PyMOL Python script that loads the backbone (N, CA, C, O; Angstrom):
from pymol import cmd

cmd.read_pdbstr("""\
ATOM      1  N   UNK A   1      -9.281   3.948 -21.299  1.00  0.00           N
ATOM      2  CA  UNK A   1      -9.686   4.118 -19.909  1.00  0.00           C
ATOM      3  C   UNK A   1      -9.086   5.424 -19.388  1.00  0.00           C
ATOM      4  O   UNK A   1      -7.900   5.691 -19.581  1.00  0.00           O
ATOM      5  N   UNK A   2      -9.901   6.222 -18.736  1.00  0.00           N
ATOM      6  CA  UNK A   2      -9.429   7.464 -18.139  1.00  0.00           C
ATOM      7  C   UNK A   2      -8.737   7.178 -16.817  1.00  0.00           C
ATOM      8  O   UNK A   2      -9.240   6.424 -15.983  1.00  0.00           O
ATOM      9  N   UNK A   3      -7.597   7.781 -16.645  1.00  0.00           N
ATOM     10  CA  UNK A   3      -6.871   7.610 -15.392  1.00  0.00           C
ATOM     11  C   UNK A   3      -7.296   8.687 -14.411  1.00  0.00           C
ATOM     12  O   UNK A   3      -7.554   9.829 -14.792  1.00  0.00           O
ATOM     13  N   UNK A   4      -7.366   8.311 -13.150  1.00  0.00           N
ATOM     14  CA  UNK A   4      -7.684   9.281 -12.107  1.00  0.00           C
ATOM     15  C   UNK A   4      -6.427  10.070 -11.756  1.00  0.00           C
ATOM     16  O   UNK A   4      -5.320   9.530 -11.756  1.00  0.00           O
ATOM     17  N   UNK A   5      -6.609  11.329 -11.465  1.00  0.00           N
ATOM     18  CA  UNK A   5      -5.491  12.149 -11.017  1.00  0.00           C
ATOM     19  C   UNK A   5      -5.137  11.782  -9.580  1.00  0.00           C
ATOM     20  O   UNK A   5      -6.017  11.492  -8.769  1.00  0.00           O
ATOM     21  N   UNK A   6      -3.872  11.797  -9.281  1.00  0.00           N
ATOM     22  CA  UNK A   6      -3.422  11.553  -7.914  1.00  0.00           C
ATOM     23  C   UNK A   6      -3.616  12.850  -7.142  1.00  0.00           C
ATOM     24  O   UNK A   6      -3.133  13.898  -7.570  1.00  0.00           O
ATOM     25  N   UNK A   7      -4.321  12.796  -6.001  1.00  0.00           N
ATOM     26  CA  UNK A   7      -4.546  14.027  -5.238  1.00  0.00           C
ATOM     27  C   UNK A   7      -3.241  14.600  -4.697  1.00  0.00           C
ATOM     28  O   UNK A   7      -2.299  13.868  -4.391  1.00  0.00           O
ATOM     29  N   UNK A   8      -3.208  15.910  -4.590  1.00  0.00           N
ATOM     30  CA  UNK A   8      -2.014  16.571  -4.056  1.00  0.00           C
ATOM     31  C   UNK A   8      -1.766  16.164  -2.605  1.00  0.00           C
ATOM     32  O   UNK A   8      -0.623  15.959  -2.199  1.00  0.00           O
ATOM     33  N   UNK A   9      -2.838  16.049  -1.830  1.00  0.00           N
ATOM     34  CA  UNK A   9      -2.744  15.633  -0.432  1.00  0.00           C
ATOM     35  C   UNK A   9      -3.667  14.435  -0.230  1.00  0.00           C
ATOM     36  O   UNK A   9      -4.859  14.616   0.018  1.00  0.00           O
ATOM     37  N   UNK A  10      -3.141  13.224  -0.330  1.00  0.00           N
ATOM     38  CA  UNK A  10      -3.993  12.035  -0.230  1.00  0.00           C
ATOM     39  C   UNK A  10      -4.569  11.863   1.170  1.00  0.00           C
ATOM     40  O   UNK A  10      -3.916  12.171   2.167  1.00  0.00           O
ATOM     41  N   UNK A  11      -5.804  11.364   1.230  1.00  0.00           N
ATOM     42  CA  UNK A  11      -6.445  11.081   2.515  1.00  0.00           C
ATOM     43  C   UNK A  11      -6.115   9.678   2.991  1.00  0.00           C
ATOM     44  O   UNK A  11      -5.948   9.439   4.187  1.00  0.00           O
ATOM     45  N   UNK A  12      -6.021   8.750   2.043  1.00  0.00           N
ATOM     46  CA  UNK A  12      -5.756   7.350   2.356  1.00  0.00           C
ATOM     47  C   UNK A  12      -4.711   6.803   1.392  1.00  0.00           C
ATOM     48  O   UNK A  12      -4.726   7.104   0.199  1.00  0.00           O
ATOM     49  N   UNK A  13      -3.799   5.990   1.936  1.00  0.00           N
ATOM     50  CA  UNK A  13      -2.795   5.327   1.111  1.00  0.00           C
ATOM     51  C   UNK A  13      -2.763   3.860   1.510  1.00  0.00           C
ATOM     52  O   UNK A  13      -2.639   3.527   2.689  1.00  0.00           O
ATOM     53  N   UNK A  14      -2.875   2.991   0.520  1.00  0.00           N
ATOM     54  CA  UNK A  14      -2.755   1.555   0.744  1.00  0.00           C
ATOM     55  C   UNK A  14      -1.402   1.075   0.268  1.00  0.00           C
ATOM     56  O   UNK A  14      -0.919   1.492  -0.785  1.00  0.00           O
ATOM     57  N   UNK A  15      -0.792   0.199   1.046  1.00  0.00           N
ATOM     58  CA  UNK A  15       0.543  -0.294   0.721  1.00  0.00           C
ATOM     59  C   UNK A  15       0.503  -1.819   0.711  1.00  0.00           C
ATOM     60  O   UNK A  15       0.070  -2.449   1.677  1.00  0.00           O
ATOM     61  N   UNK A  16       0.958  -2.398  -0.390  1.00  0.00           N
ATOM     62  CA  UNK A  16       1.083  -3.850  -0.499  1.00  0.00           C
ATOM     63  C   UNK A  16       2.569  -4.148  -0.400  1.00  0.00           C
ATOM     64  O   UNK A  16       3.347  -3.787  -1.283  1.00  0.00           O
ATOM     65  N   UNK A  17       2.955  -4.811   0.682  1.00  0.00           N
ATOM     66  CA  UNK A  17       4.379  -4.995   0.968  1.00  0.00           C
ATOM     67  C   UNK A  17       4.538  -6.113   1.982  1.00  0.00           C
ATOM     68  O   UNK A  17       3.575  -6.510   2.638  1.00  0.00           O
ATOM     69  N   UNK A  18       5.755  -6.618   2.108  1.00  0.00           N
ATOM     70  CA  UNK A  18       6.051  -7.597   3.156  1.00  0.00           C
ATOM     71  C   UNK A  18       5.840  -6.931   4.509  1.00  0.00           C
ATOM     72  O   UNK A  18       6.221  -5.775   4.691  1.00  0.00           O
ATOM     73  N   UNK A  19       5.236  -7.644   5.463  1.00  0.00           N
ATOM     74  CA  UNK A  19       4.890  -7.014   6.739  1.00  0.00           C
ATOM     75  C   UNK A  19       6.072  -6.723   7.666  1.00  0.00           C
ATOM     76  O   UNK A  19       5.914  -6.028   8.669  1.00  0.00           O
ATOM     77  N   UNK A  20       7.235  -7.242   7.340  1.00  0.00           N
ATOM     78  CA  UNK A  20       8.399  -7.022   8.201  1.00  0.00           C
ATOM     79  C   UNK A  20       9.534  -6.427   7.373  1.00  0.00           C
ATOM     80  O   UNK A  20       9.517  -6.467   6.143  1.00  0.00           O
ATOM     81  N   UNK A  21      10.497  -5.888   8.062  1.00  0.00           N
ATOM     82  CA  UNK A  21      11.672  -5.367   7.385  1.00  0.00           C
ATOM     83  C   UNK A  21      11.752  -3.854   7.444  1.00  0.00           C
ATOM     84  O   UNK A  21      10.809  -3.180   7.858  1.00  0.00           O
ATOM     85  N   UNK A  22      12.888  -3.336   7.024  1.00  0.00           N
ATOM     86  CA  UNK A  22      13.153  -1.904   7.087  1.00  0.00           C
ATOM     87  C   UNK A  22      12.333  -1.126   6.067  1.00  0.00           C
ATOM     88  O   UNK A  22      11.990   0.031   6.311  1.00  0.00           O
ATOM     89  N   UNK A  23      12.016  -1.729   4.946  1.00  0.00           N
ATOM     90  CA  UNK A  23      11.307  -0.998   3.878  1.00  0.00           C
ATOM     91  C   UNK A  23       9.967  -0.472   4.368  1.00  0.00           C
ATOM     92  O   UNK A  23       9.631   0.681   4.100  1.00  0.00           O
ATOM     93  N   UNK A  24       9.204  -1.272   5.067  1.00  0.00           N
ATOM     94  CA  UNK A  24       7.878  -0.836   5.530  1.00  0.00           C
ATOM     95  C   UNK A  24       8.005   0.310   6.523  1.00  0.00           C
ATOM     96  O   UNK A  24       7.217   1.255   6.484  1.00  0.00           O
ATOM     97  N   UNK A  25       8.979   0.236   7.403  1.00  0.00           N
ATOM     98  CA  UNK A  25       9.190   1.320   8.364  1.00  0.00           C
ATOM     99  C   UNK A  25       9.580   2.612   7.651  1.00  0.00           C
ATOM    100  O   UNK A  25       9.115   3.690   8.023  1.00  0.00           O
ATOM    101  N   UNK A  26      10.423   2.510   6.640  1.00  0.00           N
ATOM    102  CA  UNK A  26      10.829   3.693   5.866  1.00  0.00           C
ATOM    103  C   UNK A  26       9.641   4.307   5.139  1.00  0.00           C
ATOM    104  O   UNK A  26       9.474   5.527   5.136  1.00  0.00           O
ATOM    105  N   UNK A  27       8.822   3.473   4.527  1.00  0.00           N
ATOM    106  CA  UNK A  27       7.657   3.971   3.793  1.00  0.00           C
ATOM    107  C   UNK A  27       6.696   4.680   4.740  1.00  0.00           C
ATOM    108  O   UNK A  27       6.228   5.779   4.443  1.00  0.00           O
ATOM    109  N   UNK A  28       6.402   4.058   5.870  1.00  0.00           N
ATOM    110  CA  UNK A  28       5.463   4.648   6.830  1.00  0.00           C
ATOM    111  C   UNK A  28       6.005   5.970   7.370  1.00  0.00           C
ATOM    112  O   UNK A  28       5.266   6.951   7.457  1.00  0.00           O
ATOM    113  N   UNK A  29       7.278   6.004   7.732  1.00  0.00           N
ATOM    114  CA  UNK A  29       7.832   7.251   8.273  1.00  0.00           C
ATOM    115  C   UNK A  29       7.847   8.361   7.218  1.00  0.00           C
ATOM    116  O   UNK A  29       7.613   9.523   7.550  1.00  0.00           O
ATOM    117  N   UNK A  30       8.116   8.023   5.963  1.00  0.00           N
ATOM    118  CA  UNK A  30       8.103   9.023   4.892  1.00  0.00           C
ATOM    119  C   UNK A  30       6.696   9.565   4.674  1.00  0.00           C
ATOM    120  O   UNK A  30       6.515  10.773   4.521  1.00  0.00           O
ATOM    121  N   UNK A  31       5.698   8.683   4.658  1.00  0.00           N
ATOM    122  CA  UNK A  31       4.314   9.134   4.481  1.00  0.00           C
ATOM    123  C   UNK A  31       3.889  10.025   5.641  1.00  0.00           C
ATOM    124  O   UNK A  31       3.277  11.072   5.428  1.00  0.00           O
ATOM    125  N   UNK A  32       4.208   9.616   6.865  1.00  0.00           N
ATOM    126  CA  UNK A  32       3.840  10.436   8.031  1.00  0.00           C
ATOM    127  C   UNK A  32       4.517  11.806   7.995  1.00  0.00           C
ATOM    128  O   UNK A  32       3.925  12.807   8.398  1.00  0.00           O
ATOM    129  N   UNK A  33       5.744  11.845   7.518  1.00  0.00           N
ATOM    130  CA  UNK A  33       6.469  13.114   7.449  1.00  0.00           C
ATOM    131  C   UNK A  33       5.872  14.031   6.374  1.00  0.00           C
ATOM    132  O   UNK A  33       5.700  15.227   6.607  1.00  0.00           O
ATOM    133  N   UNK A  34       5.560  13.476   5.208  1.00  0.00           N
ATOM    134  CA  UNK A  34       5.058  14.290   4.096  1.00  0.00           C
ATOM    135  C   UNK A  34       3.569  14.595   4.180  1.00  0.00           C
ATOM    136  O   UNK A  34       3.125  15.676   3.792  1.00  0.00           O
ATOM    137  N   UNK A  35       2.805  13.641   4.685  1.00  0.00           N
ATOM    138  CA  UNK A  35       1.348  13.783   4.740  1.00  0.00           C
ATOM    139  C   UNK A  35       0.846  13.338   6.117  1.00  0.00           C
ATOM    140  O   UNK A  35       0.282  12.250   6.234  1.00  0.00           O
ATOM    141  N   UNK A  36       1.035  14.143   7.151  1.00  0.00           N
ATOM    142  CA  UNK A  36       0.711  13.709   8.515  1.00  0.00           C
ATOM    143  C   UNK A  36      -0.763  13.370   8.740  1.00  0.00           C
ATOM    144  O   UNK A  36      -1.076  12.622   9.667  1.00  0.00           O
ATOM    145  N   UNK A  37      -1.668  13.892   7.931  1.00  0.00           N
ATOM    146  CA  UNK A  37      -3.098  13.627   8.113  1.00  0.00           C
ATOM    147  C   UNK A  37      -3.584  12.388   7.338  1.00  0.00           C
ATOM    148  O   UNK A  37      -4.768  12.054   7.380  1.00  0.00           O
ATOM    149  N   UNK A  38      -2.680  11.722   6.643  1.00  0.00           N
ATOM    150  CA  UNK A  38      -3.053  10.598   5.786  1.00  0.00           C
ATOM    151  C   UNK A  38      -3.205   9.307   6.583  1.00  0.00           C
ATOM    152  O   UNK A  38      -2.405   9.015   7.472  1.00  0.00           O
ATOM    153  N   UNK A  39      -4.241   8.542   6.254  1.00  0.00           N
ATOM    154  CA  UNK A  39      -4.428   7.209   6.818  1.00  0.00           C
ATOM    155  C   UNK A  39      -3.651   6.213   5.974  1.00  0.00           C
ATOM    156  O   UNK A  39      -3.668   6.288   4.745  1.00  0.00           O
ATOM    157  N   UNK A  40      -2.968   5.274   6.633  1.00  0.00           N
ATOM    158  CA  UNK A  40      -2.181   4.259   5.938  1.00  0.00           C
ATOM    159  C   UNK A  40      -2.828   2.902   6.183  1.00  0.00           C
ATOM    160  O   UNK A  40      -3.108   2.526   7.322  1.00  0.00           O
ATOM    161  N   UNK A  41      -3.058   2.175   5.096  1.00  0.00           N
ATOM    162  CA  UNK A  41      -3.639   0.833   5.185  1.00  0.00           C
ATOM    163  C   UNK A  41      -2.637  -0.149   4.607  1.00  0.00           C
ATOM    164  O   UNK A  41      -2.216  -0.020   3.457  1.00  0.00           O
ATOM    165  N   UNK A  42      -2.259  -1.129   5.410  1.00  0.00           N
ATOM    166  CA  UNK A  42      -1.278  -2.128   4.993  1.00  0.00           C
ATOM    167  C   UNK A  42      -1.983  -3.391   4.530  1.00  0.00           C
ATOM    168  O   UNK A  42      -2.931  -3.862   5.158  1.00  0.00           O
ATOM    169  N   UNK A  43      -1.502  -3.924   3.424  1.00  0.00           N
ATOM    170  CA  UNK A  43      -1.962  -5.197   2.905  1.00  0.00           C
ATOM    171  C   UNK A  43      -0.732  -6.093   2.836  1.00  0.00           C
ATOM    172  O   UNK A  43      -0.029  -6.105   1.826  1.00  0.00           O
ATOM    173  N   UNK A  44      -0.465  -6.850   3.914  1.00  0.00           N
ATOM    174  CA  UNK A  44       0.742  -7.677   3.952  1.00  0.00           C
ATOM    175  C   UNK A  44       0.715  -8.746   2.857  1.00  0.00           C
ATOM    176  O   UNK A  44      -0.311  -9.383   2.618  1.00  0.00           O
ATOM    177  N   UNK A  45       1.850  -8.927   2.205  1.00  0.00           N
ATOM    178  CA  UNK A  45       1.921  -9.855   1.089  1.00  0.00           C
ATOM    179  C   UNK A  45       3.283 -10.530   1.037  1.00  0.00           C
ATOM    180  O   UNK A  45       4.282 -10.003   1.527  1.00  0.00           O
ATOM    181  N   UNK A  46       3.293 -11.705   0.434  1.00  0.00           N
ATOM    182  CA  UNK A  46       4.561 -12.333   0.099  1.00  0.00           C
ATOM    183  C   UNK A  46       5.190 -11.509  -1.017  1.00  0.00           C
ATOM    184  O   UNK A  46       4.488 -11.057  -1.922  1.00  0.00           O
ATOM    185  N   UNK A  47       6.494 -11.310  -0.964  1.00  0.00           N
ATOM    186  CA  UNK A  47       7.154 -10.551  -2.019  1.00  0.00           C
ATOM    187  C   UNK A  47       8.271 -11.344  -2.683  1.00  0.00           C
ATOM    188  O   UNK A  47       8.912 -10.863  -3.617  1.00  0.00           O
ATOM    189  N   UNK A  48       8.500 -12.551  -2.201  1.00  0.00           N
ATOM    190  CA  UNK A  48       9.515 -13.422  -2.790  1.00  0.00           C
ATOM    191  C   UNK A  48       8.962 -14.827  -2.880  1.00  0.00           C
ATOM    192  O   UNK A  48       8.081 -15.220  -2.115  1.00  0.00           O
ATOM    193  N   UNK A  49       9.494 -15.571  -3.824  1.00  0.00           N
ATOM    194  CA  UNK A  49       9.106 -16.962  -3.964  1.00  0.00           C
ATOM    195  C   UNK A  49       8.074 -17.178  -5.057  1.00  0.00           C
ATOM    196  O   UNK A  49       7.548 -16.231  -5.642  1.00  0.00           O
ATOM    197  N   UNK A  50       7.800 -18.448  -5.317  1.00  0.00           N
ATOM    198  CA  UNK A  50       6.915 -18.839  -6.412  1.00  0.00           C
ATOM    199  C   UNK A  50       5.478 -18.375  -6.201  1.00  0.00           C
ATOM    200  O   UNK A  50       4.783 -18.086  -7.175  1.00  0.00           O
ATOM    201  N   UNK A  51       5.024 -18.297  -4.976  1.00  0.00           N
ATOM    202  CA  UNK A  51       3.637 -17.918  -4.695  1.00  0.00           C
ATOM    203  C   UNK A  51       3.436 -16.407  -4.562  1.00  0.00           C
ATOM    204  O   UNK A  51       2.302 -15.946  -4.431  1.00  0.00           O
ATOM    205  N   UNK A  52       4.518 -15.636  -4.595  1.00  0.00           N
ATOM    206  CA  UNK A  52       4.421 -14.191  -4.382  1.00  0.00           C
ATOM    207  C   UNK A  52       3.528 -13.522  -5.420  1.00  0.00           C
ATOM    208  O   UNK A  52       2.723 -12.656  -5.075  1.00  0.00           O
ATOM    209  N   UNK A  53       3.659 -13.912  -6.685  1.00  0.00           N
ATOM    210  CA  UNK A  53       2.868 -13.247  -7.730  1.00  0.00           C
ATOM    211  C   UNK A  53       1.378 -13.447  -7.518  1.00  0.00           C
ATOM    212  O   UNK A  53       0.587 -12.545  -7.796  1.00  0.00           O
ATOM    213  N   UNK A  54       0.986 -14.608  -7.033  1.00  0.00           N
ATOM    214  CA  UNK A  54      -0.433 -14.867  -6.777  1.00  0.00           C
ATOM    215  C   UNK A  54      -0.920 -14.085  -5.557  1.00  0.00           C
ATOM    216  O   UNK A  54      -2.032 -13.557  -5.545  1.00  0.00           O
ATOM    217  N   UNK A  55      -0.080 -14.020  -4.544  1.00  0.00           N
ATOM    218  CA  UNK A  55      -0.453 -13.302  -3.327  1.00  0.00           C
ATOM    219  C   UNK A  55      -0.553 -11.798  -3.588  1.00  0.00           C
ATOM    220  O   UNK A  55      -1.466 -11.139  -3.090  1.00  0.00           O
ATOM    221  N   UNK A  56       0.379 -11.260  -4.363  1.00  0.00           N
ATOM    222  CA  UNK A  56       0.345  -9.833  -4.691  1.00  0.00           C
ATOM    223  C   UNK A  56      -0.914  -9.511  -5.485  1.00  0.00           C
ATOM    224  O   UNK A  56      -1.570  -8.505  -5.215  1.00  0.00           O
ATOM    225  N   UNK A  57      -1.258 -10.341  -6.450  1.00  0.00           N
ATOM    226  CA  UNK A  57      -2.494 -10.127  -7.229  1.00  0.00           C
ATOM    227  C   UNK A  57      -3.721 -10.140  -6.321  1.00  0.00           C
ATOM    228  O   UNK A  57      -4.620  -9.314  -6.477  1.00  0.00           O
ATOM    229  N   UNK A  58      -3.759 -11.070  -5.378  1.00  0.00           N
ATOM    230  CA  UNK A  58      -4.883 -11.146  -4.450  1.00  0.00           C
ATOM    231  C   UNK A  58      -4.960  -9.896  -3.577  1.00  0.00           C
ATOM    232  O   UNK A  58      -6.053  -9.403  -3.297  1.00  0.00           O
ATOM    233  N   UNK A  59      -3.817  -9.384  -3.148  1.00  0.00           N
ATOM    234  CA  UNK A  59      -3.801  -8.187  -2.304  1.00  0.00           C
ATOM    235  C   UNK A  59      -4.191  -6.943  -3.099  1.00  0.00           C
ATOM    236  O   UNK A  59      -4.813  -6.033  -2.550  1.00  0.00           O
ATOM    237  N   UNK A  60      -3.837  -6.891  -4.376  1.00  0.00           N
ATOM    238  CA  UNK A  60      -4.266  -5.761  -5.214  1.00  0.00           C
ATOM    239  C   UNK A  60      -5.787  -5.763  -5.323  1.00  0.00           C
ATOM    240  O   UNK A  60      -6.423  -4.716  -5.206  1.00  0.00           O
ATOM    241  N   UNK A  61      -6.365  -6.928  -5.545  1.00  0.00           N
ATOM    242  CA  UNK A  61      -7.824  -7.031  -5.626  1.00  0.00           C
ATOM    243  C   UNK A  61      -8.474  -6.640  -4.301  1.00  0.00           C
ATOM    244  O   UNK A  61      -9.491  -5.946  -4.285  1.00  0.00           O
ATOM    245  N   UNK A  62      -7.888  -7.087  -3.193  1.00  0.00           N
ATOM    246  CA  UNK A  62      -8.416  -6.731  -1.879  1.00  0.00           C
ATOM    247  C   UNK A  62      -8.327  -5.229  -1.644  1.00  0.00           C
ATOM    248  O   UNK A  62      -9.253  -4.632  -1.095  1.00  0.00           O
ATOM    249  N   UNK A  63      -7.228  -4.617  -2.051  1.00  0.00           N
ATOM    250  CA  UNK A  63      -7.049  -3.172  -1.871  1.00  0.00           C
ATOM    251  C   UNK A  63      -8.052  -2.387  -2.715  1.00  0.00           C
ATOM    252  O   UNK A  63      -8.556  -1.352  -2.280  1.00  0.00           O
ATOM    253  N   UNK A  64      -8.339  -2.875  -3.909  1.00  0.00           N
ATOM    254  CA  UNK A  64      -9.271  -2.178  -4.795  1.00  0.00           C
ATOM    255  C   UNK A  64     -10.694  -2.165  -4.229  1.00  0.00           C
ATOM    256  O   UNK A  64     -11.448  -1.221  -4.465  1.00  0.00           O
ATOM    257  N   UNK A  65     -11.055  -3.194  -3.495  1.00  0.00           N
ATOM    258  CA  UNK A  65     -12.417  -3.270  -2.951  1.00  0.00           C
ATOM    259  C   UNK A  65     -12.508  -2.812  -1.502  1.00  0.00           C
ATOM    260  O   UNK A  65     -13.597  -2.773  -0.929  1.00  0.00           O
ATOM    261  N   UNK A  66     -11.368  -2.465  -0.907  1.00  0.00           N
ATOM    262  CA  UNK A  66     -11.321  -2.049   0.491  1.00  0.00           C
ATOM    263  C   UNK A  66     -12.020  -0.703   0.677  1.00  0.00           C
ATOM    264  O   UNK A  66     -11.795   0.235  -0.088  1.00  0.00           O
ATOM    265  N   UNK A  67     -12.855  -0.621   1.683  1.00  0.00           N
ATOM    266  CA  UNK A  67     -13.538   0.632   2.034  1.00  0.00           C
ATOM    267  C   UNK A  67     -13.107   1.022   3.445  1.00  0.00           C
ATOM    268  O   UNK A  67     -13.424   0.322   4.407  1.00  0.00           O
ATOM    269  N   UNK A  68     -12.376   2.153   3.576  1.00  0.00           N
ATOM    270  CA  UNK A  68     -11.916   2.568   4.912  1.00  0.00           C
ATOM    271  C   UNK A  68     -13.061   2.984   5.821  1.00  0.00           C
ATOM    272  O   UNK A  68     -12.832   3.356   6.972  1.00  0.00           O
TER     273      UNK A  68
END
""", "prot")
cmd.dss("prot")
cmd.show_as("cartoon", "prot")
cmd.util.cbc("prot")
cmd.orient("prot")
């Protein structure tokens, strides 16, 4: 399978992460600082516990089919 190159200046970035906490704020502020014109799409997910792996897989599938 051929891998796509990551663009130097991304137009859209999707993030699968817990919706609360310091990590999400840090990620968003870093993206805004480095790529101010980039759109950020959040896919809130469980990141701990027995059901986290299923929820993360579901969010990856949702992100892959998401059309901004």
